[in-house]
N, C-alpha and C positions, 0 to 999 in steps of 0.2 A: 144118470143120463148116459145113454149109449153114444159112444163116439161116432162121428160120421163114418160111413162105410169106406170113404176114400183114405182113411187113416190106416196105419199098419195093422194088419189082421193078426189075430192069435195064431201062432204056428208058422207065420211068414218069417223066413230067415232074413237077416240083414241084407244079404246079397239080392234076394228076391224083392225085398222092399225097395232097395236102391234101383233095381231094374224097372220096377213099376213107376217110380217117380221120374226116372229118365224118360220112359215111354210116355207117361202122362204129359210131361212138359214139352214133348216134341210138337205138340199141337197138330196142325193140319198136315205137317210133313211126317207124321208118325209112320214108322216102318219097322217091322220086326227084324228085317235084314240089317238095318242100321243099328238097331238096339243090340243085336247079336254081335256085331262088329265092335261096338263100344264096350260091351260086357265081356268080350272075348269068350263067348259061349256059342254052341251050335244054335241055329235058328229054331230047330225043333224044340230045344230046351225053353226058349222064349215063349213059344206057343203053348207048351205044357204049363209053364208058370202062369201065363195069361189066363188059360182055361181054369187051372186049379184055384187061382185067387180072384177070378171074376173081374179081370181088369176092365173089360168094356163097361160094365155097370158102374164100377168104381170111378172110372174116368168121367162118365156121364154125370154121376153124382157130384164129383169135384167141379166140373165145368158149370153146373147149375149153381152150386154154392159160390163159386168164384164170381159168376155173373151177378148174383144177388149181393155179394159183398161190394162189388164195384159200383153197383147201382146205389147201394146204401151210402157208400163213401161220397159219390157224386151228389146225392141228395143232401148230405151233411154239409158239403162245401157250398151248395146252392143256398141252403138255409142260413149258413153263416154269412154269405154274401148279402142275402136279403136283410139280415139283422144289421150288418154293417151299413147298408144303404139306408135303412130305417134310422139308424143312429145319426147318420149325416143329415138326414132330413129333419130330425128333431133338433139337432144342433142348429140348423138353419132357422127353424121356427123359433128356437130359443134366442138366437141372435136378433131376429126381427122383434120379438117381444121385449127383449132387453133394450133394444134401441128405442122402442116405443116408450118403455118405462123411463129411460133416461130423458127423453124428449119431454115427456109430461112432467117429470120432476123439475127440469129446467124451467118450464113454463110457470109452474107453481112457485118456484124460488123467485123468479123475476116478479111475479105478481105480489108476493109478500114483501120483497125488498122495496118495492115502489110504494107500499102502503104508507100513508101519512098518519098523523096523530088522530085524525077523525075516522080512520079505518077505511079510507077511500084510496083508490089507485087509478092512475091514468091508464094502466094496462088492464085490458079485459081479462077476467079469469079464464083459464084454459077451458076448452070445450069439455063438457061433462063435469063431473064432480071429482072429489078426491077418491070416490069409489072406482072411477075408471083407472086410476093409478093402482089401486089395490087389485082390481080385476086383472090387470096386466101381470102383476106379480103372481097372482094365484095361477093364472094360465101357464105362465112360464114354469113355475114350480111343479105343476101337475104334469106337464110334458116331460120334464126331466125325470120325475119319479116313474112315469110309465115306461120310459126307455130303459131306465135302470132295472126295473122289474122284468121287462121283456128280455133284456140282454144278459141277465145274470147267468152265470155258467150252470147253475142248478136248474134254471128255468127254461133253458133254450128250447127244449122239446116238449114243454108242458102243454103246448097248444097242438101237439101232434103234427107239426109241420113236416118233420122229416119223414114220418110214415106216409103222409099224403104225397110228398115228393117222390118217394120210392115207388108208390103206385103209379103216379103219372109217368115216371121214367120207364117203368116196366111196360106200361101200355104203349108208350111212345115207341119203344124198341119192337114190341109185337106188331104195331101198326106198320112200322118200317119194314119188318120182315115179311108181312103179308103183302105189302105193296110191291115187293121184289118179285 
């Protein structure tokens, strides 16, 4: 694989590479005069190095790469936040289902405790059947399994969420730039 063109080039001496990095990192305040002052070299030398080692294109390539990396990092943070939010939502659903499960369990216990020798109880059986208790347990377990599957470290990008977020964020910044 070819290294990005903003990396050190073959034949570029350490001092020239250092000058390129300093100039690249100056950002919008980039100035050959300031670079020459920092490097303690003539301005003409800075222009010669910039021309010889194609600094303009390399800086453009670096800035594009840097922007893409920043967008990807932002998308990863957003995806992780979304998973965290999903996890909290599933925990809340789990709490509700568990509460429902405990309530139904208490109703059935009260019903069976009150049962006399003839198999009759003054307490009405809970609404639904024992299946409703089982259904609640199954729903709760299913929710927990889904969230574990979705949030596992190996699986976090299985659904392509990060790539989709990268595209959305890129389009968002392009739209913002166009609006300006």
